[in-house]
N, CA, C and O atoms as CSV, one atom per row, in Angstrom:
chain,resi,resn,atom,element,x,y,z
A,1,UNK,N,N,0.186,137.959,-50.820
A,1,UNK,CA,C,-1.171,137.372,-50.871
A,1,UNK,C,C,-1.121,136.035,-50.467
A,1,UNK,O,O,-0.340,135.167,-50.857
A,2,UNK,N,N,-2.138,135.935,-49.547
A,2,UNK,CA,C,-1.872,133.948,-49.227
A,2,UNK,C,C,-2.785,133.608,-50.448
A,2,UNK,O,O,-3.843,134.163,-50.747
A,3,UNK,N,N,-2.218,132.682,-51.029
A,3,UNK,CA,C,-2.969,132.020,-52.097
A,3,UNK,C,C,-3.998,130.947,-51.581
A,3,UNK,O,O,-3.499,130.234,-50.710
A,4,UNK,N,N,-5.162,130.678,-51.856
A,4,UNK,CA,C,-5.795,129.429,-51.731
A,4,UNK,C,C,-5.303,128.079,-52.195
A,4,UNK,O,O,-4.894,127.806,-53.324
A,5,UNK,N,N,-5.404,127.271,-51.146
A,5,UNK,CA,C,-5.335,125.930,-51.769
A,5,UNK,C,C,-6.042,124.939,-51.758
A,5,UNK,O,O,-6.379,124.378,-50.715
A,6,UNK,N,N,-6.292,124.662,-52.618
A,6,UNK,CA,C,-7.612,123.535,-52.973
A,6,UNK,C,C,-7.690,122.422,-51.200
A,6,UNK,O,O,-8.753,122.266,-50.600
A,7,UNK,N,N,-6.702,121.983,-50.842
A,7,UNK,CA,C,-6.711,121.480,-49.612
A,7,UNK,C,C,-7.865,121.538,-48.356
A,7,UNK,O,O,-8.522,120.707,-47.728
A,8,UNK,N,N,-7.701,123.133,-48.371
A,8,UNK,CA,C,-8.529,123.994,-47.364
A,8,UNK,C,C,-10.052,124.003,-47.889
A,8,UNK,O,O,-11.040,124.253,-47.200
A,9,UNK,N,N,-10.031,123.716,-49.088
A,9,UNK,CA,C,-11.628,124.032,-49.510
A,9,UNK,C,C,-12.931,123.374,-48.478
A,9,UNK,O,O,-14.002,123.969,-48.363
A,10,UNK,N,N,-12.693,122.334,-47.919
A,10,UNK,CA,C,-13.550,121.667,-46.822
A,10,UNK,C,C,-13.689,122.524,-45.792
A,10,UNK,O,O,-14.852,122.744,-45.455
A,11,UNK,N,N,-12.598,123.219,-45.037
A,11,UNK,CA,C,-12.425,123.940,-43.879
A,11,UNK,C,C,-13.165,125.344,-44.374
A,11,UNK,O,O,-13.884,126.003,-43.624
A,12,UNK,N,N,-12.865,125.715,-45.809
A,12,UNK,CA,C,-13.500,127.038,-45.816
A,12,UNK,C,C,-15.081,126.875,-46.114
A,12,UNK,O,O,-15.754,127.874,-45.862
A,13,UNK,N,N,-15.610,125.992,-46.506
A,13,UNK,CA,C,-16.796,125.784,-46.708
A,13,UNK,C,C,-17.534,125.334,-45.135
A,13,UNK,O,O,-18.719,125.538,-44.869
A,14,UNK,N,N,-16.823,124.874,-44.474
A,14,UNK,CA,C,-17.279,124.959,-43.396
A,14,UNK,C,C,-17.680,126.724,-42.341
A,14,UNK,O,O,-18.643,126.911,-41.597
A,15,UNK,N,N,-16.873,127.431,-42.583
A,15,UNK,CA,C,-16.720,128.512,-41.981
A,15,UNK,C,C,-17.568,129.617,-43.356
A,15,UNK,O,O,-17.405,130.829,-43.221
A,16,UNK,N,N,-18.250,129.219,-44.344
A,16,UNK,CA,C,-18.888,130.103,-45.126
A,16,UNK,C,C,-18.229,131.094,-45.583
A,16,UNK,O,O,-18.728,132.212,-45.715
A,17,UNK,N,N,-16.636,130.710,-45.975
A,17,UNK,CA,C,-15.767,131.530,-46.480
A,17,UNK,C,C,-16.324,131.764,-48.049
A,17,UNK,O,O,-17.289,131.158,-48.513
A,18,UNK,N,N,-15.570,132.709,-48.736
A,18,UNK,CA,C,-15.642,132.907,-50.420
A,18,UNK,C,C,-13.815,132.526,-51.028
A,18,UNK,O,O,-12.998,132.160,-50.184
A,19,UNK,N,N,-13.499,132.636,-52.136
A,19,UNK,CA,C,-12.813,132.493,-52.847
A,19,UNK,C,C,-12.483,133.366,-54.149
A,19,UNK,O,O,-12.878,133.022,-55.263
A,20,UNK,N,N,-11.809,134.396,-53.945
A,20,UNK,CA,C,-11.545,135.150,-54.698
A,20,UNK,C,C,-10.647,134.822,-55.794
A,20,UNK,O,O,-9.463,134.639,-55.509
A,21,UNK,N,N,-11.086,134.701,-57.200
A,21,UNK,CA,C,-10.537,133.740,-58.146
A,21,UNK,C,C,-9.528,134.491,-59.004
A,21,UNK,O,O,-8.758,134.036,-59.849
A,22,UNK,N,N,-9.732,135.927,-58.537
A,22,UNK,CA,C,-8.738,136.763,-59.742
A,22,UNK,C,C,-8.166,137.972,-58.734
A,22,UNK,O,O,-8.676,139.087,-58.623
A,23,UNK,N,N,-7.121,137.539,-58.109
A,23,UNK,CA,C,-6.367,138.753,-57.325
A,23,UNK,C,C,-5.145,139.061,-58.118
A,23,UNK,O,O,-4.128,138.379,-57.987
A,24,UNK,N,N,-5.200,139.851,-58.758
A,24,UNK,CA,C,-3.658,139.732,-59.647
A,24,UNK,C,C,-3.122,138.454,-60.395
A,24,UNK,O,O,-1.922,138.312,-60.634
A,25,UNK,N,N,-4.153,137.463,-60.778
A,25,UNK,CA,C,-3.611,135.860,-60.990
A,25,UNK,C,C,-3.596,134.627,-60.122
A,25,UNK,O,O,-3.252,133.461,-60.317
A,26,UNK,N,N,-4.209,135.452,-58.849
A,26,UNK,CA,C,-4.502,134.401,-57.684
A,26,UNK,C,C,-5.569,134.031,-57.379
A,26,UNK,O,O,-6.558,134.695,-57.689
A,27,UNK,N,N,-5.661,132.935,-56.727
A,27,UNK,CA,C,-7.047,132.486,-55.809
A,27,UNK,C,C,-6.623,132.702,-54.527
A,27,UNK,O,O,-5.531,132.304,-54.122
A,28,UNK,N,N,-7.701,133.526,-53.615
A,28,UNK,CA,C,-7.187,134.109,-52.275
A,28,UNK,C,C,-8.794,133.463,-51.652
A,28,UNK,O,O,-9.685,132.964,-52.340
A,29,UNK,N,N,-8.788,133.661,-50.216
A,29,UNK,CA,C,-9.810,132.795,-49.460
A,29,UNK,C,C,-10.061,133.898,-48.644
A,29,UNK,O,O,-9.125,134.618,-48.298
A,30,UNK,N,N,-11.426,134.164,-48.226
A,30,UNK,CA,C,-11.858,135.308,-46.972
A,30,UNK,C,C,-12.589,134.110,-45.979
A,30,UNK,O,O,-13.464,133.318,-46.329
A,31,UNK,N,N,-12.155,134.193,-45.066
A,31,UNK,CA,C,-13.326,133.075,-44.091
A,31,UNK,C,C,-12.231,132.692,-42.667
A,31,UNK,O,O,-11.054,132.346,-42.776
A,32,UNK,N,N,-12.624,132.782,-41.998
A,32,UNK,CA,C,-12.315,132.734,-40.575
A,32,UNK,C,C,-11.106,131.427,-40.533
A,32,UNK,O,O,-11.528,130.307,-40.820
A,33,UNK,N,N,-10.270,131.510,-40.334
A,33,UNK,CA,C,-9.149,130.615,-39.968
A,33,UNK,C,C,-8.968,130.156,-41.513
A,33,UNK,O,O,-8.672,128.966,-41.411
A,34,UNK,N,N,-8.984,130.363,-42.378
A,34,UNK,CA,C,-8.449,130.615,-43.524
A,34,UNK,C,C,-8.184,131.459,-44.675
A,34,UNK,O,O,-9.067,131.901,-45.410
A,35,UNK,N,N,-6.526,131.740,-44.851
A,35,UNK,CA,C,-6.447,132.805,-45.690
A,35,UNK,C,C,-6.673,133.986,-45.034
A,35,UNK,O,O,-5.958,134.153,-44.046
A,36,UNK,N,N,-7.668,135.090,-45.363
A,36,UNK,CA,C,-7.547,136.302,-44.599
A,36,UNK,C,C,-9.297,135.885,-43.863
A,36,UNK,O,O,-10.213,135.265,-44.404
A,37,UNK,N,N,-9.239,136.490,-42.521
A,37,UNK,CA,C,-10.228,136.550,-41.562
A,37,UNK,C,C,-11.599,136.700,-42.111
A,37,UNK,O,O,-12.668,136.093,-42.032
A,38,UNK,N,N,-11.080,137.870,-42.761
A,38,UNK,CA,C,-12.165,138.757,-42.867
A,38,UNK,C,C,-12.155,139.769,-44.354
A,38,UNK,O,O,-11.153,139.825,-45.068
A,39,UNK,N,N,-13.395,140.509,-44.652
A,39,UNK,CA,C,-13.174,141.504,-45.816
A,39,UNK,C,C,-11.803,142.471,-45.365
A,39,UNK,O,O,-11.182,142.923,-46.327
A,40,UNK,N,N,-11.412,142.736,-44.343
A,40,UNK,CA,C,-11.182,143.935,-43.614
A,40,UNK,C,C,-9.876,143.463,-43.833
A,40,UNK,O,O,-9.348,144.137,-44.717
A,41,UNK,N,N,-9.084,142.525,-43.365
A,41,UNK,CA,C,-7.785,141.884,-43.455
A,41,UNK,C,C,-7.281,141.520,-44.643
A,41,UNK,O,O,-6.065,141.605,-44.813
A,42,UNK,N,N,-8.261,140.976,-45.833
A,42,UNK,CA,C,-7.918,141.150,-46.912
A,42,UNK,C,C,-7.452,142.641,-47.415
A,42,UNK,O,O,-6.330,142.976,-47.793
A,43,UNK,N,N,-8.410,143.286,-47.331
A,43,UNK,CA,C,-8.209,144.551,-47.800
A,43,UNK,C,C,-6.640,145.207,-47.434
A,43,UNK,O,O,-5.810,145.759,-48.156
A,44,UNK,N,N,-6.645,144.949,-46.300
A,44,UNK,CA,C,-5.099,145.878,-45.898
A,44,UNK,C,C,-4.139,144.726,-46.142
A,44,UNK,O,O,-3.119,145.217,-45.659
A,45,UNK,N,N,-3.901,143.907,-46.432
A,45,UNK,CA,C,-2.925,143.068,-47.224
A,45,UNK,C,C,-2.993,143.416,-48.610
A,45,UNK,O,O,-1.964,143.270,-49.271
A,46,UNK,N,N,-4.038,143.857,-49.172
A,46,UNK,CA,C,-4.237,143.884,-50.666
A,46,UNK,C,C,-3.615,145.373,-50.963
A,46,UNK,O,O,-2.957,145.626,-51.972
A,47,UNK,N,N,-3.950,146.403,-49.838
A,47,UNK,CA,C,-3.532,148.068,-50.083
A,47,UNK,C,C,-1.544,147.481,-49.638
A,47,UNK,O,O,-0.628,147.891,-50.349
A,48,UNK,N,N,-1.372,146.881,-48.862
A,48,UNK,CA,C,-0.041,146.805,-48.381
A,48,UNK,C,C,0.755,146.609,-49.975
A,48,UNK,O,O,1.663,147.308,-50.425
A,49,UNK,N,N,0.155,145.556,-50.554
A,49,UNK,CA,C,0.764,144.642,-51.969
A,49,UNK,C,C,0.661,145.497,-53.011
A,49,UNK,O,O,1.606,145.930,-53.670
A,50,UNK,N,N,-0.619,145.769,-53.179
A,50,UNK,CA,C,-0.713,146.587,-54.536
A,50,UNK,C,C,-1.060,147.934,-54.442
A,50,UNK,O,O,-0.788,148.707,-55.360
A,51,UNK,N,N,-1.821,148.416,-53.093
A,51,UNK,CA,C,-1.996,149.598,-52.730
A,51,UNK,C,C,-3.270,149.976,-53.084
A,51,UNK,O,O,-3.873,149.330,-53.941
A,52,UNK,N,N,-4.092,151.566,-52.192
A,52,UNK,CA,C,-5.404,151.706,-52.489
A,52,UNK,C,C,-5.861,151.878,-53.447
A,52,UNK,O,O,-6.983,151.453,-53.724
A,53,UNK,N,N,-4.825,152.834,-54.576
A,53,UNK,CA,C,-5.700,153.125,-55.500
A,53,UNK,C,C,-5.899,152.116,-56.456
A,53,UNK,O,O,-6.976,152.135,-57.052
A,54,UNK,N,N,-5.047,151.200,-56.739
A,54,UNK,CA,C,-5.265,149.776,-57.603
A,54,UNK,C,C,-6.999,149.152,-56.908
A,54,UNK,O,O,-7.867,148.630,-57.607
A,55,UNK,N,N,-7.099,149.408,-55.408
A,55,UNK,CA,C,-8.101,148.468,-55.068
A,55,UNK,C,C,-9.537,149.369,-55.485
A,55,UNK,O,O,-10.542,148.887,-56.008
A,56,UNK,N,N,-9.359,150.567,-55.163
A,56,UNK,CA,C,-10.452,151.519,-55.806
A,56,UNK,C,C,-10.888,151.440,-57.221
A,56,UNK,O,O,-12.051,151.573,-57.601
A,57,UNK,N,N,-9.718,151.184,-58.065
A,57,UNK,CA,C,-10.089,151.268,-59.532
A,57,UNK,C,C,-10.578,149.995,-59.422
A,57,UNK,O,O,-11.805,149.983,-59.528
A,58,UNK,N,N,-10.028,148.789,-59.229
A,58,UNK,CA,C,-10.567,147.221,-59.293
A,58,UNK,C,C,-12.386,147.000,-58.674
A,58,UNK,O,O,-13.219,146.242,-59.171
A,59,UNK,N,N,-12.581,147.946,-57.456
A,59,UNK,CA,C,-13.902,148.125,-57.111
A,59,UNK,C,C,-14.668,148.845,-57.689
A,59,UNK,O,O,-15.774,148.980,-57.164
A,60,UNK,N,N,-14.402,149.542,-58.911
A,60,UNK,CA,C,-15.115,150.734,-59.562
A,60,UNK,C,C,-15.175,152.210,-59.095
A,60,UNK,O,O,-16.111,152.994,-59.255
A,61,UNK,N,N,-13.987,152.431,-58.486
A,61,UNK,CA,C,-14.085,154.065,-58.070
A,61,UNK,C,C,-13.178,154.498,-59.449
A,61,UNK,O,O,-12.678,153.687,-60.229
A,62,UNK,N,N,-13.104,155.795,-59.538
A,62,UNK,CA,C,-12.157,156.348,-60.209
A,62,UNK,C,C,-10.727,156.535,-59.536
A,62,UNK,O,O,-9.760,156.485,-60.297
A,63,UNK,N,N,-10.528,156.724,-58.330
A,63,UNK,CA,C,-9.447,156.520,-57.595
A,63,UNK,C,C,-9.405,156.423,-56.488
A,63,UNK,O,O,-10.545,156.152,-56.112
A,64,UNK,N,N,-8.215,156.529,-55.022
A,64,UNK,CA,C,-8.532,156.014,-54.026
A,64,UNK,C,C,-8.984,156.907,-53.436
A,64,UNK,O,O,-9.436,156.607,-52.331
A,65,UNK,N,N,-9.084,158.396,-53.867
A,65,UNK,CA,C,-9.597,159.524,-53.006
A,65,UNK,C,C,-11.088,159.616,-53.002
A,65,UNK,O,O,-11.853,159.783,-52.052
A,66,UNK,N,N,-11.384,159.433,-54.579
A,66,UNK,CA,C,-12.880,158.717,-54.785
A,66,UNK,C,C,-13.644,158.259,-54.085
A,66,UNK,O,O,-14.782,158.544,-53.712
A,67,UNK,N,N,-12.400,156.903,-53.770
A,67,UNK,CA,C,-13.440,156.036,-52.865
A,67,UNK,C,C,-13.525,156.228,-51.414
A,67,UNK,O,O,-14.555,155.765,-50.924
A,68,UNK,N,N,-12.598,156.871,-50.485
A,68,UNK,CA,C,-12.204,157.137,-49.803
A,68,UNK,C,C,-13.400,158.281,-48.925
A,68,UNK,O,O,-13.751,158.309,-47.746
A,69,UNK,N,N,-13.777,159.127,-50.100
A,69,UNK,CA,C,-14.999,160.422,-49.932
A,69,UNK,C,C,-16.096,159.637,-50.038
A,69,UNK,O,O,-17.133,160.126,-49.591
A,70,UNK,N,N,-16.155,158.483,-50.537
A,70,UNK,CA,C,-17.543,158.204,-50.722
A,70,UNK,C,C,-17.937,157.248,-49.985
A,70,UNK,O,O,-19.049,156.721,-50.008
A,71,UNK,N,N,-16.513,156.840,-48.904
A,71,UNK,CA,C,-16.991,155.819,-47.981
A,71,UNK,C,C,-17.037,156.595,-46.474
A,71,UNK,O,O,-17.713,156.270,-45.498
A,72,UNK,N,N,-16.278,157.505,-46.584
A,72,UNK,CA,C,-16.081,158.328,-45.382
A,72,UNK,C,C,-17.525,159.329,-45.099
A,72,UNK,O,O,-18.264,159.338,-44.115
A,73,UNK,N,N,-17.603,160.333,-46.665
A,73,UNK,CA,C,-18.638,161.495,-46.476
A,73,UNK,C,C,-19.734,160.921,-47.222
A,73,UNK,O,O,-20.520,161.845,-47.428
A,74,UNK,N,N,-20.203,159.781,-47.762
A,74,UNK,CA,C,-21.361,159.327,-48.430
A,74,UNK,C,C,-22.530,158.348,-47.489
A,74,UNK,O,O,-22.875,158.508,-46.318
A,75,UNK,N,N,-22.878,157.518,-48.279
A,75,UNK,CA,C,-23.759,156.557,-47.416
A,75,UNK,C,C,-22.772,155.583,-47.045
A,75,UNK,O,O,-21.923,155.101,-47.795
A,76,UNK,N,N,-22.969,155.304,-45.704
A,76,UNK,CA,C,-22.117,154.361,-44.683
A,76,UNK,C,C,-22.205,153.151,-45.609
A,76,UNK,O,O,-23.218,152.642,-46.088
A,77,UNK,N,N,-20.982,152.813,-45.753
A,77,UNK,CA,C,-20.549,151.615,-46.052
A,77,UNK,C,C,-20.663,150.233,-45.062
A,77,UNK,O,O,-19.888,150.280,-44.107
A,78,UNK,N,N,-21.502,149.019,-45.142
A,78,UNK,CA,C,-20.956,148.392,-44.218
A,78,UNK,C,C,-20.000,146.786,-44.539
A,78,UNK,O,O,-19.653,146.527,-45.692
A,79,UNK,N,N,-19.722,145.978,-43.552
A,79,UNK,CA,C,-18.833,145.161,-44.183
A,79,UNK,C,C,-19.410,144.303,-45.220
A,79,UNK,O,O,-18.756,143.835,-46.151
A,80,UNK,N,N,-20.720,144.104,-45.015
A,80,UNK,CA,C,-21.614,143.048,-46.232
A,80,UNK,C,C,-21.479,143.827,-47.762
A,80,UNK,O,O,-21.551,143.106,-48.757
A,81,UNK,N,N,-21.281,145.315,-47.937
A,81,UNK,CA,C,-21.337,145.916,-48.747
A,81,UNK,C,C,-19.713,145.784,-49.315
A,81,UNK,O,O,-19.443,145.489,-50.479
A,82,UNK,N,N,-18.792,146.038,-48.351
A,82,UNK,CA,C,-17.696,145.781,-49.080
A,82,UNK,C,C,-17.106,144.040,-49.433
A,82,UNK,O,O,-16.148,143.759,-50.152
A,83,UNK,N,N,-17.808,143.271,-48.850
A,83,UNK,CA,C,-17.712,142.120,-49.039
A,83,UNK,C,C,-18.155,142.057,-50.544
A,83,UNK,O,O,-17.181,141.985,-51.293
A,84,UNK,N,N,-19.218,142.063,-51.103
A,84,UNK,CA,C,-19.936,142.296,-52.380
A,84,UNK,C,C,-19.384,142.904,-53.097
A,84,UNK,O,O,-19.284,142.228,-54.121
A,85,UNK,N,N,-18.915,143.849,-53.222
A,85,UNK,CA,C,-17.831,144.630,-53.996
A,85,UNK,C,C,-16.316,143.740,-54.567
A,85,UNK,O,O,-15.922,143.547,-55.717
A,86,UNK,N,N,-15.680,143.306,-53.161
A,86,UNK,CA,C,-14.949,142.520,-53.851
A,86,UNK,C,C,-15.147,141.309,-54.351
A,86,UNK,O,O,-14.428,140.749,-55.179
A,87,UNK,N,N,-16.262,140.833,-53.784
A,87,UNK,CA,C,-16.582,139.256,-54.307
A,87,UNK,C,C,-16.895,139.749,-56.143
A,87,UNK,O,O,-16.304,139.129,-57.027
A,88,UNK,N,N,-17.639,140.629,-56.408
A,88,UNK,CA,C,-17.948,141.400,-57.967
A,88,UNK,C,C,-16.760,141.404,-58.607
A,88,UNK,O,O,-16.497,140.771,-59.630
A,89,UNK,N,N,-15.701,142.463,-57.712
A,89,UNK,CA,C,-14.683,142.928,-58.293
A,89,UNK,C,C,-13.385,141.697,-58.633
A,89,UNK,O,O,-12.708,141.590,-59.656
A,90,UNK,N,N,-13.353,140.948,-57.505
A,90,UNK,CA,C,-12.425,139.626,-57.972
A,90,UNK,C,C,-13.051,138.526,-58.414
A,90,UNK,O,O,-12.564,137.443,-58.090
A,91,UNK,N,N,-13.724,138.543,-58.877
A,91,UNK,CA,C,-14.457,136.551,-59.526
A,91,UNK,C,C,-14.628,136.298,-58.139
A,91,UNK,O,O,-13.913,135.401,-57.692
A,92,UNK,N,N,-15.400,136.868,-57.343
A,92,UNK,CA,C,-15.721,135.918,-55.808
A,92,UNK,C,C,-17.108,134.897,-55.979
A,92,UNK,O,O,-18.188,135.261,-56.443
A,93,UNK,N,N,-16.792,133.617,-55.507
A,93,UNK,CA,C,-17.375,132.748,-55.556
A,93,UNK,C,C,-17.483,131.870,-54.218
A,93,UNK,O,O,-16.478,131.597,-53.562
A,94,UNK,N,N,-18.719,131.464,-53.871
A,94,UNK,CA,C,-18.950,130.848,-52.416
A,94,UNK,C,C,-18.520,129.670,-52.506
A,94,UNK,O,O,-18.857,128.856,-53.367
A,95,UNK,N,N,-17.621,129.473,-51.479
A,95,UNK,CA,C,-16.888,127.974,-51.001
A,95,UNK,C,C,-17.846,126.508,-51.284
A,95,UNK,O,O,-17.489,125.405,-51.699
A,96,UNK,N,N,-19.013,126.952,-50.926
A,96,UNK,CA,C,-20.104,125.568,-50.970
A,96,UNK,C,C,-20.582,125.685,-52.554
A,96,UNK,O,O,-21.199,124.728,-53.022
A,97,UNK,N,N,-20.319,126.799,-53.358
A,97,UNK,CA,C,-20.543,126.019,-54.665
A,97,UNK,C,C,-19.434,125.571,-55.112
A,97,UNK,O,O,-19.670,124.961,-56.154
A,98,UNK,N,N,-18.179,125.555,-54.825
A,98,UNK,CA,C,-17.351,124.336,-55.488
A,98,UNK,C,C,-17.941,122.961,-55.129
A,98,UNK,O,O,-18.730,122.767,-54.205
A,99,UNK,N,N,-17.584,122.269,-55.757
A,99,UNK,CA,C,-17.951,121.008,-55.835
A,99,UNK,C,C,-16.487,120.259,-55.192
A,99,UNK,O,O,-15.372,120.181,-55.706
A,100,UNK,N,N,-16.957,119.788,-53.949
A,100,UNK,CA,C,-15.965,119.092,-53.598
A,100,UNK,C,C,-15.021,117.701,-54.012
A,100,UNK,O,O,-14.674,117.427,-52.864
A,101,UNK,N,N,-14.614,117.036,-54.543
A,101,UNK,CA,C,-14.558,116.228,-55.415
A,101,UNK,C,C,-13.797,115.448,-54.888
A,101,UNK,O,O,-13.381,114.604,-55.682
A,102,UNK,N,N,-13.242,115.309,-53.388
A,102,UNK,CA,C,-12.676,114.380,-52.609
A,102,UNK,C,C,-13.534,113.602,-51.815
A,102,UNK,O,O,-14.191,114.361,-51.102
A,103,UNK,N,N,-13.866,112.230,-51.589
A,103,UNK,CA,C,-14.224,111.388,-51.226
A,103,UNK,C,C,-14.195,111.188,-49.499
A,103,UNK,O,O,-14.011,110.054,-49.057
A,104,UNK,N,N,-14.378,112.301,-48.600
A,104,UNK,CA,C,-14.085,111.989,-47.120
A,104,UNK,C,C,-14.621,110.622,-46.477
A,104,UNK,O,O,-13.908,110.031,-45.667
A,105,UNK,N,N,-15.772,110.163,-46.807
A,105,UNK,CA,C,-16.512,109.321,-46.239
A,105,UNK,C,C,-15.557,107.595,-47.016
A,105,UNK,O,O,-15.349,106.504,-46.483
A,106,UNK,N,N,-15.295,108.000,-48.092
A,106,UNK,CA,C,-14.289,106.511,-48.554
A,106,UNK,C,C,-12.894,106.898,-47.980
A,106,UNK,O,O,-12.095,105.996,-47.728
A,107,UNK,N,N,-12.541,108.303,-47.745
A,107,UNK,CA,C,-11.006,108.052,-47.192
A,107,UNK,C,C,-10.980,107.222,-45.563
A,107,UNK,O,O,-10.173,106.434,-45.070
A,108,UNK,N,N,-11.961,107.686,-45.169
A,108,UNK,CA,C,-12.198,106.765,-43.678
A,108,UNK,C,C,-12.128,105.297,-43.604
A,108,UNK,O,O,-11.570,104.572,-42.780
A,109,UNK,N,N,-13.000,104.954,-44.920
A,109,UNK,CA,C,-13.053,103.271,-44.981
A,109,UNK,C,C,-11.569,102.939,-45.443
A,109,UNK,O,O,-10.943,102.066,-44.843
A,110,UNK,N,N,-11.121,103.487,-46.288
A,110,UNK,CA,C,-9.610,103.203,-46.511
A,110,UNK,C,C,-8.481,103.159,-45.988
A,110,UNK,O,O,-7.497,102.491,-46.306
A,111,UNK,N,N,-8.707,104.237,-44.777
A,111,UNK,CA,C,-7.823,104.071,-44.028
A,111,UNK,C,C,-8.009,103.090,-42.876
A,111,UNK,O,O,-7.038,102.606,-42.295
A,112,UNK,N,N,-9.416,102.770,-42.515
A,112,UNK,CA,C,-9.694,101.560,-41.623
A,112,UNK,C,C,-9.173,100.354,-42.264
A,112,UNK,O,O,-8.892,99.461,-41.464
A,113,UNK,N,N,-8.962,100.083,-43.554
A,113,UNK,CA,C,-8.457,98.809,-44.534
A,113,UNK,C,C,-6.851,98.599,-44.181
A,113,UNK,O,O,-6.394,97.472,-43.985
A,114,UNK,N,N,-6.025,99.825,-44.119
A,114,UNK,CA,C,-5.106,99.973,-44.066
A,114,UNK,C,C,-4.447,99.647,-42.674
A,114,UNK,O,O,-3.294,99.233,-42.548
A,115,UNK,N,N,-5.321,99.886,-41.653
A,115,UNK,CA,C,-4.972,99.471,-40.096
A,115,UNK,C,C,-4.960,97.818,-40.645
A,115,UNK,O,O,-3.931,97.143,-40.643
A,116,UNK,N,N,-5.981,97.429,-41.000
A,116,UNK,CA,C,-6.398,96.097,-40.781
A,116,UNK,C,C,-5.259,95.489,-41.403
A,116,UNK,O,O,-4.641,94.661,-40.734
A,117,UNK,N,N,-4.894,95.736,-42.498
A,117,UNK,CA,C,-3.547,95.195,-43.389
A,117,UNK,C,C,-2.358,95.106,-42.538
A,117,UNK,O,O,-1.723,94.084,-42.274
A,118,UNK,N,N,-2.126,96.354,-42.124
A,118,UNK,CA,C,-0.935,96.869,-41.010
A,118,UNK,C,C,-0.918,95.692,-40.074
A,118,UNK,O,O,-0.054,94.815,-40.033
A,119,UNK,N,N,-2.073,95.803,-39.272
A,119,UNK,CA,C,-1.935,94.629,-37.769
A,119,UNK,C,C,-1.847,93.126,-38.817
A,119,UNK,O,O,-1.066,92.245,-38.459
A,120,UNK,N,N,-2.384,92.996,-39.634
A,120,UNK,CA,C,-2.430,91.704,-40.287
A,120,UNK,C,C,-0.787,91.379,-40.801
A,120,UNK,O,O,-0.389,90.215,-40.782
A,121,UNK,N,N,0.067,92.438,-41.230
A,121,UNK,CA,C,1.203,92.137,-40.981
A,121,UNK,C,C,2.368,92.139,-40.293
A,121,UNK,O,O,3.522,91.807,-40.559
A,122,UNK,N,N,1.515,92.828,-38.841
A,122,UNK,CA,C,2.564,92.907,-38.009
A,122,UNK,C,C,3.016,94.441,-37.789
A,122,UNK,O,O,3.741,94.597,-36.806
A,123,UNK,N,N,2.719,95.574,-38.518
A,123,UNK,CA,C,3.379,96.705,-38.817
A,123,UNK,C,C,2.613,97.477,-37.118
A,123,UNK,O,O,1.477,97.520,-36.645
A,124,UNK,N,N,3.573,97.824,-36.806
A,124,UNK,CA,C,3.157,98.504,-35.384
A,124,UNK,C,C,4.283,99.847,-35.225
A,124,UNK,O,O,5.504,99.725,-35.133
A,125,UNK,N,N,3.459,101.223,-35.222
A,125,UNK,CA,C,3.884,102.070,-34.933
A,125,UNK,C,C,4.989,102.545,-36.474
A,125,UNK,O,O,6.187,102.767,-36.295
A,126,UNK,N,N,4.381,102.635,-37.837
A,126,UNK,CA,C,5.142,103.103,-38.632
A,126,UNK,C,C,6.047,101.635,-39.420
A,126,UNK,O,O,6.224,101.569,-40.636
A,127,UNK,N,N,6.450,100.734,-38.589
A,127,UNK,CA,C,7.647,99.817,-38.742
A,127,UNK,C,C,7.127,98.389,-38.484
A,127,UNK,O,O,6.192,98.235,-37.699
A,128,UNK,N,N,7.610,97.491,-39.019
A,128,UNK,CA,C,7.179,96.195,-38.816
A,128,UNK,C,C,7.805,95.532,-37.527
A,128,UNK,O,O,8.954,95.953,-37.392
A,129,UNK,N,N,7.400,94.514,-36.389
A,129,UNK,CA,C,7.178,93.657,-35.690
A,129,UNK,C,C,8.277,92.612,-35.882
A,129,UNK,O,O,8.260,91.571,-35.225
């Protein structure tokens, strides 16, 4: 599984992604451009690594056969239902609810200050002139 990196939090928030906090002890993200593009890509990777049987039990089915019967012969399942089950089953949380502790506005200020200092010291392109 692709483990979520905290440095991607801001990008994940921009695409309204979610973080699954307990996928066999790992945190993974579902969101366009970060981790898994959508719930289907996550499920595919999960099935490959842990199997459909494990997934079925995690989302509340007796086994994979019961899950597939329910999905294919029962009430239609849509992407939102799957995402809800996955979030509930793997301690999912919306990325927006994580407090972003990095101060991006201050970062721009500090970078500008660094540039001024470099110019004052005669530093050009990573080295001093």
